[in-house]
N, C-alpha and C positions, 0 to 999 in steps of 0.2 A: 514782440511778435517775430515770426520767422521772416517777414518781409522787411524788417528794419534794416536800413543800409548800415554797413559796418564803417566805423571811422578808421580810415587808413592811418597807420603810424608813419609819419614822415620824419626823416632825419633832419635835425636842425642844421643851419649853416655852420654854427659853432662846432658841432660834432663832426660834420663833414670836413671842415678845414683842419680840425685837430687830428683826424685820421689820415690826413695827407702830409702832415709835418713829420719828417724823420725824427727818430729818437735822438736825444742828446747822447753824446758818447760817454757821458758820466752817469746816465740813467741806469737804474737797476735792470731794466729789460734789455738794453743794449749790451750791458756787461754779461748778463745771463746767456743771451744768444751767442755772443762771441766766445764765451767759455765753452758752450755746448759744441760749437764748431771745432774749437781747439781739441776738445776731448774726442770728438769723432776722428780727427786727423791722427791723434795718438793711438787710441784704442783699436781703430780699424786699419792702422798703418797706411792711411791714405796719403798720397803725395800732397805736399803743402800747396802745390799749384792747383789743387782741386778747387780752391776758392776763386780761381780765375776762369774756371770752365763755365761756358754759357749755360749748360744744363743745370749745374749746381746753383748758379746765380738765379736762374728761373725758379728752381725749387724753393730756395730761400725767400725769394720775392713773393711767391705764391703763399708760403706759410705766414709771412708777416711783411706786408708791403712797406711798413714804416722803417724796417731795419735796413741800414746801408752797411754792407759788409766791408770791413777793412781790407787793405791790400795784402798780398802774399808776404810782402816785406814786413808789415805790421805783425802778422802771425809769427813770422820767423824771428823777429827781433824783440817782440814784447810778449805775446801770448804764450808761445812755447816755452821760453825761459821761465816765465811766471808759473806756469803749470808744473814744470820740472821742479822748481824750488818748493812749491807747495807739496808735491808728492814726496820729495826728498825729506822735508820736514816731518811729514806724517810717518815715514818709515823710521826716521831717527827717533821719534817719540815712541814708536812701537817697540823699538829695540832697546830702549833704556832699561826696561824691566826684565829683559831676557838674560838669564844666568848662563844658559848653555845653548849652543847652536852648532850646526854643521854647515859646511859650504860645499858646493859642487861646481864644477866647470863643465861646459859643454862646447864642443867645437863642431862647426858645420860649414858647408859651402853652399852658397846660393846657386841658382840656375845659371847665373852669369859668372860663376866661378869666383865670386867674392868670398873671402874667408872671414868667418866670424867666431868670436869666443865670448861666452857669457859667464858671469859669476853670480851664483844664486845662493842665498842664505836660507836655511831651514831651521825652524824653532817651534817650540810648543808653548802656547800661552796658558794662562791660569785655568781655563776650563778644559784643558787637555785637547785643544784643537791644534792640529799641525798646520803651520803657516809657512809659506815660501814667498820670498821676494827676490826678484831679479835686481841685483845691485848695479850691474853694468854689462853692456854688450859692446865689444870693440870690433 
């Protein structure tokens, strides 16, 4: 009937405690979140110190309270080199089957008058798609 009291769903103590325990640093979830933050730093050219900013920490804690973010030093010494090697390996595998390519260089100056030079490779893959990969920026 319409007057029947509803049975409230109460979280068990086991579930509550499990949700309060931080992820193990070898767990899939911790690794995925750490890689996502590393990708954000690289793709959005965010300073590595972003991970130490209070606002960013609050955002991450709101998204997943069980995630304990590693230090800036960890990202610099472990995650960024790991992502670099992974990307490098992907590009090397991509270029193995390329018979012909062209390279271009680009020179520019930042707002702070820092000089940069990039080397980019251009090639066409089997389905006639033009691809470009920046190989290095100095």
